[in-house]
C-alpha positions as MATLAB code, in Angstrom:
seq = 'MVIANEFDYRRPATLAEATDLLANHSGSVRVLAGGTDLVAWLRDDAIAPDLVVDIKNVPGLHDLKMNGDTLHLGALVTFTDLIESDVVKERAPLLAEMAETVASQGIRNRATMVGNICSAVPSCDAGPVLLVYDTTVHLTGPDGDRSVDINDWFIGLRQTARTEDEVVTHLTIALRQHGGVYVKLMRYGGEDLAQAAVGIIAYPDHEYRVAFGAVAPTPIRSIRIEDALRGKPLDDALVAEAAAMVRDEISPITDIRASAEYRVRMTEVMLKRGLVAVTERLAGTGPAYGTRLI';
ca = [
       4.613   34.112   10.605;
       6.089   36.991    8.552;
       5.796   36.824    4.772;
       8.832   38.569    3.359;
       7.253   40.098    0.199;
       3.885   41.588   -0.838;
       1.812   39.994   -3.499;
      -1.655   40.015   -4.935;
      -3.915   37.186   -4.093;
      -6.776   35.757   -6.128;
      -9.231   32.813   -5.375;
     -11.082   32.119   -8.676;
     -14.385   30.359   -8.600;
     -13.912   28.488  -11.951;
     -10.999   26.710  -13.957;
     -11.511   29.218  -16.670;
     -11.020   32.183  -14.369;
      -8.029   30.554  -12.756;
      -6.326   30.036  -16.281;
      -7.279   33.455  -17.368;
      -5.576   35.056  -14.255;
      -2.360   33.023  -15.055;
      -2.299   33.817  -18.675;
      -3.024   37.537  -18.389;
      -0.762   38.443  -15.446;
       2.579   40.162  -16.611;
       4.574   39.281  -13.556;
       5.551   36.032  -11.695;
       2.487   33.758  -10.777;
       2.255   30.986   -8.291;
      -0.623   28.444   -8.013;
      -1.712   27.716   -4.420;
      -3.427   24.153   -3.783;
      -2.458   22.833   -0.276;
       0.327   25.407    0.097;
       2.510   23.366    2.450;
       5.541   24.049    0.196;
       4.541   27.421   -1.255;
       3.725   28.966    2.193;
       7.184   27.926    3.445;
       9.037   29.226    0.392;
       7.099   32.604    0.864;
       8.059   32.757    4.491;
      11.802   32.144    3.719;
      12.042   34.590    0.782;
      12.861   31.671   -1.425;
      10.355   33.000   -3.866;
       8.726   36.291   -4.557;
       5.599   36.024   -6.825;
       3.569   39.023   -7.896;
       0.432   37.038   -7.813;
      -0.739   33.817   -5.881;
      -3.833   32.098   -7.508;
      -5.601   29.967   -4.863;
      -7.436   27.194   -6.713;
      -9.134   25.514   -3.740;
     -12.574   26.834   -4.822;
     -12.423   25.501   -8.334;
     -14.970   22.676   -8.578;
     -14.073   19.226   -9.773;
     -10.393   19.383   -8.557;
     -11.262   17.195   -5.405;
     -12.450   14.155   -7.457;
     -10.951   10.880   -6.521;
     -12.751    8.127   -8.511;
     -12.383    5.093  -10.920;
     -13.361    5.521  -14.485;
     -13.289    1.900  -15.577;
      -9.832    0.709  -14.738;
      -8.468    4.177  -14.745;
      -7.883    6.062  -11.384;
      -8.650    9.738  -11.639;
      -7.007   11.741   -8.870;
      -7.916   15.598   -8.841;
      -5.427   18.359   -8.199;
      -6.731   19.000   -4.733;
      -6.758   15.435   -3.507;
      -4.813   15.388   -0.291;
      -2.437   12.726    1.117;
      -4.961   12.109    3.848;
      -7.754   11.574    1.115;
      -5.462    8.706   -0.380;
      -4.965    7.176    3.108;
      -8.675    7.233    3.864;
      -9.962    6.210    0.244;
     -11.582    2.813   -0.066;
     -10.922    3.070   -3.809;
      -7.135    3.579   -3.197;
      -6.992    0.838   -0.633;
      -8.649   -1.606   -3.068;
      -7.156   -0.653   -6.369;
      -3.925    1.076   -5.636;
      -2.601    0.583   -2.060;
       0.810    1.769   -2.951;
      -0.457    5.328   -3.034;
      -1.687    5.063    0.544;
       1.625    3.336    1.577;
       3.528    6.359    0.207;
       1.000    8.896    1.657;
       1.472    7.526    5.138;
       5.165    8.405    5.149;
       4.698   12.014    4.116;
       5.541   14.498    6.951;
       2.905   14.852    9.649;
      -0.807   14.404   10.087;
      -1.349   18.125    9.856;
       0.720   18.465    6.660;
      -1.027   15.351    5.120;
      -4.428   16.987    5.714;
      -3.539   19.880    3.510;
      -0.648   18.930    1.124;
      -1.928   17.642   -2.208;
      -0.047   14.956   -4.373;
      -0.330   17.126   -7.395;
       1.235   20.056   -5.517;
       3.944   17.476   -4.409;
       5.039   16.820   -7.878;
       4.621   20.416   -9.021;
       7.099   21.445   -6.282;
       9.427   18.930   -7.689;
      11.794   18.657   -4.910;
      14.219   15.713   -5.217;
      12.801   14.079   -2.039;
       9.083   14.523   -3.145;
       7.495   11.209   -1.988;
       4.902   11.101   -4.805;
       7.501   11.363   -7.534;
       8.821    7.631   -7.441;
       5.383    6.083   -6.967;
       3.758    7.995   -9.819;
       6.664    7.145  -11.969;
       6.119    3.449  -11.517;
       2.546    3.743  -11.982;
       3.134    5.354  -15.500;
       0.916    8.221  -14.527;
      -0.335   10.851  -16.915;
      -0.500   14.552  -15.721;
      -3.441   16.564  -17.197;
      -3.283   20.391  -17.519;
      -5.290   23.236  -18.796;
      -4.037   26.560  -20.066;
      -4.815   29.339  -22.554;
      -4.243   26.953  -25.509;
      -6.630   24.295  -24.078;
      -6.098   20.909  -22.479;
      -2.959   18.765  -22.778;
      -1.396   15.786  -21.048;
       2.085   14.946  -20.086;
       3.551   11.422  -19.497;
       5.098   11.358  -15.944;
       8.374   10.342  -17.490;
       8.583   13.713  -19.100;
       7.310   15.647  -16.133;
      10.426   16.286  -14.071;
      12.762   18.296  -16.062;
      15.266   19.613  -13.475;
      15.602   20.711   -9.745;
      12.152   22.191   -8.840;
      11.421   22.358  -12.581;
       8.564   20.567  -14.374;
       6.856   20.515  -17.904;
       4.097   22.715  -16.637;
       4.163   26.225  -17.934;
       3.427   29.150  -15.802;
       0.006   29.911  -17.323;
      -1.162   26.196  -16.911;
      -3.083   24.603  -14.044;
      -2.676   20.854  -13.333;
      -6.309   19.628  -13.127;
      -5.823   15.875  -12.432;
      -3.751   12.792  -12.810;
      -4.762    9.456  -14.284;
      -3.449    5.979  -13.685;
      -4.352    2.940  -15.821;
      -4.543    0.126  -13.312;
      -4.104   -3.613  -13.674;
      -3.261   -6.359  -11.383;
       0.003   -5.529   -9.511;
       1.915   -5.471   -6.391;
       3.683   -2.281   -5.119;
       6.055   -1.111   -2.494;
       7.416    2.269   -1.324;
      10.577    2.191    0.795;
      11.591    5.514    2.455;
      14.714    6.000    4.372;
      14.273    8.656    7.101;
      16.518    9.746   10.082;
      13.676    9.136   12.504;
       9.965    8.110   12.781;
       7.474   11.041   12.101;
       8.111   14.273   10.055;
      11.135   13.910    7.939;
      11.989   14.153    4.370;
      13.465   11.048    2.513;
      17.134   10.475    2.685;
      16.481    8.041   -0.160;
      13.324    6.304   -1.458;
      12.512    3.450   -3.798;
       9.178    2.789   -5.486;
       8.637   -0.472   -7.289;
       5.744   -2.200   -8.920;
       5.621   -5.891  -10.007;
       3.157   -7.024  -12.614;
       2.374  -10.630  -13.659;
       4.931  -12.419  -16.037;
       7.829  -10.977  -14.038;
       7.503   -7.391  -15.206;
       8.763   -4.610  -13.074;
       8.872   -0.782  -12.650;
      11.588    0.680  -10.494;
      12.011    4.415   -9.445;
      14.106    6.368   -6.900;
      13.718    9.556   -5.031;
      16.125   11.917   -3.077;
      19.178   10.377   -4.913;
      19.279   12.684   -7.998;
      18.205   16.196   -8.981;
      14.748   14.820   -9.784;
      12.832   11.583   -9.008;
      14.033    9.035  -11.606;
      12.990    5.830  -13.114;
      15.512    3.158  -13.822;
      14.637    1.541  -17.136;
      18.011   -0.371  -17.050;
      17.190   -2.058  -13.880;
      13.641   -2.979  -15.121;
      15.171   -4.469  -18.368;
      17.455   -6.548  -16.229;
      14.523   -7.956  -14.331;
      12.006   -8.433  -17.016;
      10.817  -11.904  -17.744;
      12.919  -13.481  -15.165;
      11.736  -15.285  -11.904;
      13.053  -13.404   -8.791;
      15.810  -15.168   -6.948;
      18.732  -14.144   -4.748;
      21.056  -13.744   -7.800;
      18.704  -11.580   -9.728;
      17.980   -9.394   -6.691;
      21.927   -8.966   -6.198;
      22.334   -8.165   -9.904;
      19.656   -5.508   -9.677;
      21.201   -3.992   -6.559;
      24.767   -3.961   -8.143;
      23.360   -1.554  -10.815;
      22.109    0.988   -8.367;
      25.379    2.800   -8.075;
      25.378    3.763  -11.724;
      21.782    4.727  -11.739;
      21.570    7.382   -9.120;
      23.693   10.472   -8.308;
      23.097   11.431   -4.789;
      24.613   14.335   -2.844;
      26.118   14.718    0.603;
      24.076   17.131    2.805;
      22.944   17.513    6.340;
      20.581   14.523    6.232;
      22.988   11.809    4.710;
      26.294   11.349    2.821;
      26.358   10.310   -0.818;
      27.816    6.934   -0.007;
      25.321    6.194    2.598;
      22.503    6.942    0.233;
      24.021    4.680   -2.288;
      24.596    1.803    0.041;
      21.076    2.192    1.757;
      19.319    2.368   -1.710;
      20.926   -0.902   -2.587;
      19.561   -2.384    0.644;
      16.110   -0.924    0.030;
      15.918   -2.119   -3.577;
      16.739   -5.703   -2.414;
      14.030   -5.589    0.346;
      11.559   -3.931   -1.888;
      11.902   -6.394   -4.733;
      11.261   -9.345   -2.309;
       8.247   -7.609   -0.749;
       6.695   -6.544   -3.930;
       6.909   -9.977   -5.425;
       5.285  -11.449   -2.495;
       2.597   -8.789   -2.332;
       1.894   -9.657   -6.081;
       1.265  -13.246   -5.047;
      -1.052  -12.242   -2.115;
       1.438  -12.751    0.709;
       4.277  -10.736    2.207;
       4.192   -7.695    4.440;
       1.097   -5.714    4.736;
       0.962   -2.389    3.012;
       2.291    0.256    5.337;
       4.848   -2.110    6.865;
       8.198   -0.318    7.309;
      10.893   -2.324    5.446;
      13.846   -0.113    6.596;
];
């Protein structure tokens, strides 16, 4: 593999060293975690940083643990880590269901969920799921620590709330009883980006979270659909009402993978199936996590 442009490479041993490198370098800087997006962009000459800071040696960023009812996910937690984690399987199986759809085994072994949302491509699989989980993103920079609500994270195509001199250290998700579902439309089984994706969480008392991927410039959450569902027992009429709102909530494009109209129609179908499945899962029935619904 040929890298089109030269750059400096640093592998700091501490978080303080990493943030110092980011803050004091005058040129363009990129952070390397799993590298599955970054290396491809370097290869294709899509980006040309002056410095790449590899954070894989920074301690504490691999942590995956529960703190009370809050799930802590370090910046270096991979998709394979999510799939294999007993904590995730027990407390947040939706994360594992999403992770199992990501690319190939080799990519999942290296790609991190934090890197996925930092790349912020419209089809990033982690986006819709972290949106419905009301995730908090934690960062460290030259001015200290700060946190960003996931609803404020995606600000444009491949753009996030992270500044160039900050490192995302971890994510936190406050967990309570719920059912979840991730429905991903692909052209074939195996390694493929989403043509469209839907993430849904159902809480007791008929409270829902709904988010979409690959159908807008960023992953998006639909407060309007959530409001329409809130407090109402799910039935065929309510599912149809929610699906009818999809067209006004998303703004897909036509590209080599799917037409805009196909994405709209299939997102309606995915939302319908997802709402039924997530309600059943909340009740302890329904399809097992990892079951393909489309």
